[in-house]
Structures are given as structure tokens and as C-alpha cells.
C-alpha positions in Angstrom: -102.3 -81.8 187.3 -100.6 -79.0 189.3 -98.7 -79.5 192.5 -101.5 -77.8 194.4 -104.0 -80.4 192.9 -101.7 -83.3 193.6 -101.3 -82.4 197.3 -105.0 -81.5 197.6 -106.0 -84.8 196.1 -104.0 -86.5 198.9 -105.8 -84.3 201.5 -109.1 -85.5 200.2 -108.1 -89.1 200.2 -107.0 -88.7 203.9 -110.4 -87.1 204.7 -112.2 -90.2 203.4 -110.5 -92.2 206.1 -112.9 -90.6 208.6 -115.8 -92.0 206.6 -118.7 -92.9 209.0 -116.8 -91.8 212.1 -117.1 -88.0 212.2 -120.8 -87.3 211.9 -122.1 -84.6 212.3 -118.7 -83.1 211.7 -117.2 -82.8 208.2 -114.6 -85.1 206.5 -111.3 -83.2 206.6 -107.8 -84.2 205.6 -104.6 -82.1 205.9 -101.2 -82.4 204.2 -98.1 -80.4 205.2 -95.5 -79.8 202.4 -92.0 -78.3 202.8 -89.5 -77.9 200.0 -91.8 -80.0 197.8 -91.9 -82.9 200.2 -94.8 -84.1 202.4 -93.6 -83.8 206.0 -96.9 -84.4 207.8 -100.4 -85.8 207.2 -103.5 -86.0 209.3 -107.3 -86.4 209.1 -110.3 -85.9 211.4 -110.6 -89.4 212.8 -113.7 -89.2 214.9 -116.1 -86.8 216.6 -114.4 -85.1 219.5 -110.8 -86.0 218.4 -108.2 -83.6 216.9 -109.1 -81.9 213.7 -107.1 -82.7 210.6 -104.8 -79.7 210.8 -103.9 -80.3 214.4 -103.3 -84.0 213.7 -101.0 -83.2 210.8 -99.0 -80.8 212.8 -98.6 -83.3 215.6 -97.4 -86.0 213.2 -95.0 -83.8 211.2 -91.5 -85.2 210.9 -89.9 -81.8 211.2 -90.7 -78.2 212.1 -93.6 -76.9 210.1 -92.5 -73.3 210.0 -92.6 -71.7 206.6 -94.3 -74.8 205.1 -97.5 -75.1 203.1 -100.7 -76.6 204.5 -103.2 -78.3 202.2 -106.7 -78.8 203.6 -110.0 -79.7 201.9 -112.1 -77.4 204.1 -111.5 -74.0 205.5 -109.9 -74.2 209.0 -112.4 -73.4 211.7 -112.1 -70.1 213.6 -114.4 -70.8 216.6 -114.4 -72.9 219.8 -116.5 -76.0 219.4 -115.7 -79.5 220.7 -112.0 -78.5 220.0 -110.1 -75.2 219.8 -110.0 -73.2 216.5 -107.6 -74.7 213.9 -106.9 -71.3 212.4 -105.3 -70.2 215.6 -103.2 -73.3 215.7 -102.0 -72.8 212.1 -101.0 -69.2 212.9 -99.0 -70.3 216.0 -97.2 -73.0 214.0 -95.8 -70.5 211.5 -97.1 -71.7 208.2 -96.2 -69.6 205.2 -99.2 -70.7 203.0 -102.5 -72.5 203.4 -104.2 -74.0 200.3 -107.9 -74.6 200.8 -110.4 -76.5 198.6 -113.6 -74.8 199.8 -114.9 -72.4 202.4 -116.6 -73.8 205.4 -120.4 -73.6 205.0 -120.9 -73.4 208.7 -122.3 -69.9 209.5 -119.9 -69.8 212.5 -117.0 -70.0 210.1 -118.0 -69.0 206.5 -114.8 -67.2 205.6 -113.7 -66.0 209.1 -111.0 -68.7 209.3 -109.5 -67.6 206.0 -109.6 -63.9 207.2 -107.8 -64.9 210.4 -105.0 -66.5 208.4 -104.7 -63.5 206.0 -104.6 -61.0 208.9 -101.7 -63.0 210.3 -99.8 -62.6 207.1 -100.3 -66.2 205.8 -100.8 -66.6 202.1 -104.2 -68.2 201.3 -105.0 -70.0 198.1 -108.7 -71.0 197.8 -110.7 -73.2 195.4 -108.3 -76.0 194.5 -110.4 -79.1 193.6 -113.4 -77.3 195.0 -116.0 -79.4 193.2 -114.5 -82.7 194.5 -114.3 -81.3 198.0 -117.9 -80.1 197.9 -119.2 -83.5 196.9 -117.2 -85.1 199.7 -118.9 -83.0 202.3 -122.4 -82.6 200.7 -123.9 -84.2 203.9 -122.2 -81.6 206.2 -123.1 -78.7 203.9 -126.9 -79.4 204.0 -127.0 -80.3 207.7 -125.0 -77.3 208.9 -126.8 -74.7 206.8 -130.4 -76.0 206.9 -130.5 -77.9 210.1 -131.9 -81.0 208.4 -130.3 -84.3 207.4 -129.1 -85.0 203.9 -131.4 -87.7 202.5 -130.3 -90.2 199.9 -133.0 -92.3 198.3 -131.6 -95.6 197.3 -133.4 -98.1 195.1 -132.5 -101.4 193.3 -134.7 -101.9 190.2 -134.9 -104.2 187.3 -134.6 -103.0 183.7 -138.4 -102.7 183.6 -138.4 -100.6 186.8 -139.5 -103.2 189.4 -138.3 -103.5 193.0 -140.1 -106.8 193.7 -142.3 -109.4 192.0 -146.0 -109.4 192.3 -145.5 -111.9 195.2 -143.2 -109.4 197.0 -139.9 -111.3 196.3 -137.0 -109.0 196.0 -133.9 -111.0 196.8 -131.8 -110.3 195.0 -132.5 -107.7 192.3 -129.0 -106.1 192.4 -125.8 -108.0 192.2 -123.2 -108.6 194.9 -121.0 -105.6 193.9 -124.0 -103.3 194.2 -124.9 -104.7 197.6 -121.4 -104.2 198.9 -121.5 -100.6 197.7 -124.7 -100.0 199.6 -123.2 -101.3 202.8 -120.3 -98.9 202.3 -122.9 -96.0 202.1 -124.7 -97.4 205.2 -121.4 -97.0 207.0 -121.1 -93.4 205.9 -124.5 -92.1 206.9 -125.9 -91.6 210.3 -129.1 -93.5 209.8 -130.9 -95.8 207.4 -134.7 -95.5 207.1 -137.4 -97.9 205.9 -141.2 -98.1 206.1 -143.1 -100.6 208.3 -144.1 -102.6 205.2 -140.4 -103.4 204.6 -140.1 -104.6 208.2 -143.2 -106.7 208.0 -142.2 -108.3 204.7 -138.4 -108.8 205.1 -137.6 -108.4 208.8 -134.3 -106.7 207.9 -131.5 -106.0 210.3 -130.4 -102.8 208.5 -126.8 -102.9 209.6 -123.6 -102.2 207.7 -121.5 -105.2 206.9 -117.9 -104.8 205.7 -115.5 -107.4 204.4 -112.5 -108.3 206.6 -113.0 -105.4 209.0 -115.3 -103.9 211.5 -117.5 -101.0 210.4 -120.0 -98.7 212.0 -123.7 -99.6 211.6 -126.2 -96.7 211.2 -129.0 -95.9 213.5 -132.3 -97.5 212.2 -135.4 -95.4 211.6 -138.7 -97.2 211.0 -141.6 -95.1 209.6 -144.7 -96.7 211.2 -147.6 -94.3 211.6 -149.8 -96.7 213.7 -147.1 -98.5 215.6 -147.7 -101.9 213.9 -144.1 -103.1 214.3 -143.8 -106.6 215.9 -141.7 -106.5 219.0 -140.0 -109.6 217.8 -138.6 -107.7 214.8 -134.8 -108.0 214.4 -134.4 -104.2 214.4 -135.7 -104.3 218.0 -134.4 -107.7 219.4 -130.9 -107.4 217.9 -130.3 -103.7 218.4 -127.9 -104.2 221.3 -126.0 -107.0 219.6 -125.6 -104.9 216.4 -124.5 -101.8 218.3 -127.2 -99.7 216.5 -130.1 -98.0 218.0 -133.6 -97.9 216.6 -136.0 -95.0 216.2 -139.7 -95.6 215.5 -141.3 -92.6 213.7 -145.1 -92.7 214.6 -148.2 -90.6 214.9 -150.5 -90.3 217.9 -152.3 -93.3 216.6 -149.9 -95.6 218.3 -151.4 -97.4 221.3 -150.0 -96.1 224.6 -149.2 -99.6 226.0 -147.4 -100.5 222.8 -145.4 -97.2 223.0 -144.3 -97.9 226.6 -143.4 -101.5 225.7 -141.2 -100.4 222.8 -139.5 -97.8 225.0 -138.8 -100.5 227.6 -136.9 -102.4 224.9 -134.7 -99.5 224.1 -136.6 -98.1 221.1 -136.8 -94.3 220.8 -140.1 -92.9 219.7 -140.6 -89.7 217.6 -144.1 -88.5 217.1 -144.7 -86.5 213.9 -148.4 -86.2 213.1 -149.2 -85.4 209.5 -152.5 -84.1 208.1 -153.3 -87.4 206.4 -152.7 -89.6 209.4 -149.3 -90.5 208.1 -145.9 -89.5 209.6 -145.0 -85.9 208.7 -141.6 -86.5 207.1 -140.6 -82.9 207.1 -141.2 -82.7 210.9 -139.4 -86.0 211.3 -136.3 -84.5 209.6 -136.3 -81.6 211.9 -136.5 -83.9 215.0 -133.7 -86.1 213.6 -131.4 -83.0 213.1 -132.0 -82.0 216.8 -130.5 -85.4 217.6 -127.4 -84.6 215.5 -128.5 -87.1 212.8 -126.9 -85.4 209.7 -127.8 -88.0 207.0 -130.4 -90.6 206.2 -130.2 -93.4 203.6 -133.8 -94.1 202.6 -134.2 -97.7 201.5 -138.0 -97.6 201.5 -140.6 -99.3 199.4 -142.7 -97.5 196.7 -145.1 -95.8 199.1 -142.5 -94.3 201.4 -140.3 -93.3 198.5 -143.3 -91.5 196.9 -144.1 -89.6 200.1 -140.4 -88.7 200.5 -140.2 -87.3 197.0 -143.5 -85.4 197.2 -142.7 -83.8 200.6 -139.3 -82.7 199.3 -137.0 -84.3 201.8 -134.9 -86.2 199.2 -131.5 -84.6 198.2 -130.0 -87.3 196.1 -131.0 -90.5 194.4 -129.0 -93.7 193.9 -130.7 -96.2 191.6 -129.0 -99.5 190.9 -130.4 -100.9 187.7 -130.0 -104.7 187.2 -130.2 -106.4 183.8 -133.3 -108.3 184.7 -136.9 -108.2 183.7 -139.7 -109.2 186.0 -142.8 -107.9 184.2 -146.3 -107.9 185.6 -148.7 -105.0 186.3 -148.9 -106.0 190.0 -145.1 -106.1 190.5 -143.9 -103.3 192.8 -142.1 -100.2 191.5 -139.6 -97.9 193.2 -142.1 -95.0 193.4 -145.8 -95.7 193.9 -148.5 -93.3 194.9 -150.7 -91.4 192.4 -147.8 -90.2 190.4 -147.7 -87.2 188.0 -150.3 -86.7 185.3 -147.9 -85.0 182.8 -144.4 -85.7 181.7 -143.8 -81.9 182.0 -144.4 -82.3 185.8 -141.9 -85.1 186.3 -139.3 -84.8 189.1 -136.1 -83.9 187.3 -132.7 -85.0 188.5 -129.6 -82.8 188.0 -125.9 -83.5 187.8 -126.6 -87.1 186.8 -123.7 -89.6 186.7 -123.6 -93.2 185.6 -121.3 -95.9 186.8 -120.9 -99.6 186.0 -120.8 -102.0 189.0 -120.2 -105.5 187.6 -123.4 -106.4 185.9 -125.4 -103.5 187.3 -125.5 -99.8 186.5 -125.6 -97.1 189.2 -127.4 -93.8 188.3 -126.9 -90.9 190.7 -128.6 -87.6 190.6 -129.6 -84.6 192.7 -133.0 -83.1 193.2 
């Protein structure tokens, strides 16, 4: 591993400290190196706070003039919630800036790099680019397509079931897998389930972290006819959990039910689909307007099937447990009519496999 890679690795690790706090901004870390030694570090801690480059400059132990800055994302060149970082870097007198990847934001997209070069600063681009790209895959989708990055998560048995024929599903995955899921819940802006999951399990859908506080995501319930009981925990405990609830419905919801839910603090999004179901593509557009950059879909087979067929899913995370349920009536992760031919199967790309205690996590992109 080269020195550039060592210091960039550190910048990426720092960026991860902003996990769950910067949405819809990217995760960014910065390291300042002078004479081979780190003299300053920083990361983007939360939306509206200093960007990583500024934080690192402010925390530097000595003058940063003629030093090298490592940052996992191109410094911004425009005024947003904070001033442009490229300008700050130029004023600080850096000799070199090493960048993992260009900023996909159309407002930047290379202009930050160009500003640095025009100021006479040496720029090295592409160090650990693939790792940096995966770190900010949520931001890249959201900022370029104005839609949330959607992760479909499922916990299945070895024979592909998510619940028994009686609907029992606790617990298919092991404790390590469940902790992992709570970590992902903390990272994303929202978690989404269908109304059947609420009616069956009455989940709270918060993020729970061991020995520390963590941010819970916004909860989205897809409920075309507005059948959700007002006693559901996602409604009654929304204030205590610090997480808001959005109900995605169609015009089939009764007006008095809609007003009652709004009075309890529930936000309503109407997205009428042709089949009387919620139009998931339109829902994604409406969520992006609310700066919701990412959704963890923890739906049942019906909602998962609709999400895949309508093309809103970007990534799948499937936790496979070494258990066998059996039964033709047992529920599977993707229901609906399915595909008639193997050749028409939905194919995942860039697939990885990871062992989590007794379970196996398979990840892939659509």
C-alpha cells in the first residue's frame, strides 16, 4: 500500500464517523499531512456543520502551508449551506490535494479540482476511488437522479422463506445479522415497510445501538387504502422514538382517517397508481423533494415484488440463515406473479458474500 493509499484510507475511516448524521450530504473525511506526519484531521459531522476540509484545517496542530490534503471526495466549489471548500484550501496554501473521486453533484463535477489547479495546487485524483464510490453510493444516486437510493433487505431461510405458513418470522436471522441491520437503519434516511407488516408485527422500526445513542430513521408505511390502526406503534410512539412517520397512500383513504392521522403527526403522501396501489416511482420522487436520500426497504413479499418490478431498488442485502422451514404456504421474500423464464430473471451485479456468525450476507446491485 502506497503512502497516498494509507492516508486516503484514514480519510475514508474518518468519513464513516458521519454515518447517519450528514444526509442528504455525502460522507467526507480529510487528513492533512506535512513532512510525512498527520498534522490535522476532520470529517463532516452533521448537516449544516463545517465540511471535512474546513474541520481538518481548524484542528491542525501547525500551519498547513505547503502540506498535502487527503480527501475522499472532491472539494466543493459552490456556496451551499457552507462556503466552498476549494476556496478555503487555496487560501490555506496547500501544496497538493489528493482526492479519491470527483463529486457527482452537477454543481461541482470537476470544477473544484479545476479551481485548485488554476491556483497552482498539485491535484492527484483516483486514490482508492472504488472504495470511496461505495461509501457515497447513496449520495451519488440522490444528487444525480433526484431519487433516494433504495436498499431491499430480506432475512431468509436456506429454503428461501421469510416466515412460516402461520406468519411467524422471529427470528429467522441471528443476533449478529440483526445488529448489522440496525447499523444500516442508522445510516439511511428512512425505513419502509408495507401495511401487512404493520398489521402482523406492529414494529417500531427504530435503530437500536449498543451502549450509545443512535439516530432512528424516518418510517414510511405503504398503505394504499389507509388501513393502518391509529394504535400502531409507528404512530403512538413516534414522538418518544424521535422518528417521524410518513404514510404513503392513494386517494382511496377515507378523508376522516386522513385528517385523524395528520392530527397525530403522521405525514401523508398520495401517489395513485394505475392498479389502485401506491405508485412507488412517484413516491420516490416525493421523498426526494423532502431531502430523503435513502430508503431501507424491509417489506414483505408483495411490496418487495412491486419494488423490484417498478425498478426502484438499487441494492439488495439478503441475510441467509441455516434454517429450513418448508411448506408451500410459507412466505417468500419476493411474491407476485414472478418470471416465467429463467432468462428473464432479475440479475444482481457486483455480488459480495460475507459471513455474519451463523448467517451469510449476500449483497448485490441491480
